[in-house]
C-alpha positions as a Markdown table, in Angstrom:
| # | Residue | x | y | z |
|---|---|---|---|---|
| 1 | Glu | 40.7 | 15.8 | 108.6 |
| 2 | Asn | 43.7 | 15.4 | 111.0 |
| 3 | Trp | 46.0 | 15.6 | 107.9 |
| 4 | Leu | 44.6 | 19.0 | 107.1 |
| 5 | Asp | 45.5 | 20.1 | 110.6 |
| 6 | Tyr | 49.0 | 18.7 | 110.2 |
| 7 | Gln | 49.4 | 20.4 | 106.7 |
| 8 | Ser | 48.2 | 23.7 | 108.2 |
| 9 | Phe | 50.5 | 23.5 | 111.1 |
| 10 | Ile | 53.4 | 22.9 | 108.7 |
| 11 | Glu | 52.4 | 25.7 | 106.4 |
| 12 | Lys | 52.1 | 28.2 | 109.2 |
| 13 | Ser | 55.6 | 27.3 | 110.5 |
| 14 | Leu | 58.7 | 29.1 | 109.6 |
| 15 | Gly | 60.6 | 25.9 | 109.3 |
| 16 | Glu | 61.6 | 22.8 | 111.2 |
| 17 | Phe | 64.3 | 22.2 | 113.7 |
| 18 | Ser | 64.8 | 18.6 | 114.8 |
| 19 | Val | 67.1 | 16.3 | 116.7 |
| 20 | Ala | 67.4 | 12.7 | 115.8 |
| 21 | Lys | 67.1 | 9.8 | 118.1 |
| 22 | Glu | 70.5 | 9.0 | 119.7 |
| 23 | Thr | 70.6 | 5.7 | 118.0 |
| 24 | Tyr | 70.3 | 7.1 | 114.5 |
| 25 | Phe | 72.9 | 9.8 | 115.3 |
| 26 | Lys | 75.5 | 7.5 | 116.8 |
| 27 | Ala | 75.1 | 4.8 | 114.1 |
| 28 | Lys | 75.1 | 7.3 | 111.2 |
| 29 | Thr | 72.3 | 5.3 | 109.5 |
| 30 | Gly | 71.4 | 8.0 | 107.1 |
| 31 | Trp | 67.9 | 8.3 | 108.7 |
| 32 | Phe | 65.9 | 11.3 | 107.5 |
| 33 | Ser | 62.4 | 12.2 | 108.9 |
| 34 | Cys | 59.4 | 12.0 | 106.6 |
| 35 | Arg | 58.2 | 15.0 | 108.6 |
| 36 | Ser | 61.2 | 17.0 | 107.3 |
| 37 | Ala | 60.3 | 16.0 | 103.8 |
| 38 | Cys | 56.8 | 17.4 | 104.4 |
| 39 | Tyr | 58.4 | 20.7 | 105.6 |
| 40 | Leu | 60.6 | 20.9 | 102.5 |
| 41 | Ala | 57.6 | 20.2 | 100.2 |
| 42 | Ala | 55.7 | 23.0 | 101.9 |
| 43 | Gly | 58.8 | 25.3 | 101.1 |
| 44 | Arg | 59.8 | 25.5 | 104.8 |
| 45 | Pro | 63.5 | 25.3 | 105.6 |
| 46 | Val | 64.7 | 22.4 | 107.7 |
| 47 | Ile | 67.5 | 22.2 | 110.2 |
| 48 | Thr | 68.1 | 18.7 | 111.3 |
| 49 | Gln | 70.7 | 16.6 | 113.0 |
| 50 | Glu | 73.2 | 14.8 | 110.9 |
| 51 | Thr | 72.8 | 11.0 | 110.8 |
| 52 | Gly | 74.7 | 10.5 | 107.5 |
| 53 | Trp | 71.9 | 11.7 | 105.2 |
| 54 | Ser | 73.9 | 14.6 | 103.9 |
| 55 | Lys | 75.8 | 12.1 | 101.8 |
| 56 | Phe | 72.7 | 11.8 | 99.6 |
| 57 | Ile | 70.8 | 15.2 | 99.9 |
| 58 | Ser | 72.3 | 18.6 | 99.3 |
| 59 | Thr | 72.7 | 20.9 | 102.3 |
| 60 | Gly | 73.4 | 24.5 | 103.0 |
| 61 | Asn | 70.5 | 26.0 | 101.2 |
| 62 | Gly | 67.0 | 25.2 | 102.4 |
| 63 | Leu | 68.2 | 22.2 | 104.3 |
| 64 | Phe | 70.9 | 22.1 | 106.9 |
| 65 | Ala | 72.7 | 19.3 | 108.8 |
| 66 | Phe | 74.2 | 19.9 | 112.3 |
| 67 | Ser | 76.4 | 17.8 | 114.5 |
| 68 | Asp | 76.9 | 20.1 | 117.4 |
| 69 | Gln | 75.3 | 23.1 | 119.1 |
| 70 | Ile | 77.4 | 25.8 | 117.2 |
| 71 | Glu | 76.4 | 24.3 | 113.8 |
| 72 | Ala | 72.8 | 24.3 | 114.8 |
| 73 | Ile | 73.0 | 28.0 | 115.9 |
| 74 | Glu | 74.8 | 29.0 | 112.8 |
| 75 | Ala | 72.1 | 27.2 | 110.6 |
| 76 | Ile | 69.3 | 29.0 | 112.6 |
| 77 | Gln | 70.9 | 32.3 | 112.1 |
| 78 | Glu | 71.4 | 31.7 | 108.3 |
| 79 | Val | 67.7 | 30.6 | 107.8 |
| 80 | Ile | 66.4 | 33.6 | 109.8 |
| 81 | Ser | 68.5 | 36.1 | 107.9 |
| 82 | Asn | 67.5 | 34.6 | 104.5 |
| 83 | Leu | 64.2 | 33.0 | 105.1 |
| 84 | Glu | 62.7 | 33.8 | 101.6 |
| 85 | Gln | 65.7 | 32.4 | 99.8 |
| 86 | His | 65.9 | 29.3 | 102.0 |
| 87 | Ser | 62.2 | 28.7 | 101.6 |
| 88 | Arg | 62.6 | 28.6 | 97.8 |
| 89 | Tyr | 65.6 | 26.2 | 98.1 |
| 90 | Ala | 63.5 | 24.0 | 100.5 |
| 91 | Arg | 60.9 | 23.4 | 97.9 |
| 92 | Glu | 63.4 | 22.7 | 95.2 |
| 93 | Ile | 65.1 | 20.1 | 97.4 |
| 94 | Ala | 61.7 | 18.4 | 97.9 |
| 95 | Glu | 61.1 | 18.4 | 94.2 |
| 96 | Glu | 64.6 | 17.0 | 93.5 |
| 97 | Phe | 64.8 | 14.3 | 96.1 |
| 98 | Phe | 61.3 | 13.4 | 97.2 |
| 99 | Asp | 59.0 | 13.9 | 94.2 |
| 100 | Ser | 57.3 | 10.5 | 93.9 |
| 101 | Arg | 57.4 | 10.7 | 90.1 |
| 102 | Lys | 61.2 | 10.8 | 90.2 |
| 103 | Val | 61.7 | 8.5 | 93.2 |
| 104 | Leu | 59.3 | 5.8 | 92.1 |
| 105 | Asp | 60.7 | 5.8 | 88.5 |
| 106 | Gln | 64.2 | 5.3 | 89.8 |
| 107 | Met | 63.1 | 2.5 | 92.2 |
| 108 | Leu | 61.2 | 0.7 | 89.4 |
| 109 | Glu | 64.2 | 0.9 | 87.1 |
| 110 | Gln | 66.3 | -0.9 | 89.6 |
| 111 | Ile | 63.9 | -3.7 | 90.1 |
C-alpha cells in the first residue's frame, strides 16, 4: 500500500529536482537515482546533479544534468516553460534507458 502512496506522489508532482550526495558528485561515479527513473517512467521531467551519468543517458529534453546553480536555474526555467514537451521526453527516456525488457536483454546477452 505504501508503494501506491509513493506512485501517487510522483504522479502528482510536476517533476523532480535532486542533488546528489557529495561523494557521488566529487567522484563522478555515474550514480543515478532509482527515484529519478520512477519520475521519468511517470512522464515527469527530472533535473538532477551531474555525477557522470550524462555520458550514458541523453540530457536536455525531459532530463537535465546540472553542475552549478546557474545550470540548475536554467533547467528549471526550461522545464517550466515547456512542461508538456519535457513530460513526453521524460517518458521516452524511461522507455529507452530503463525498460526492463531492453535492459535485462542486454545484460543477459553479455553474460
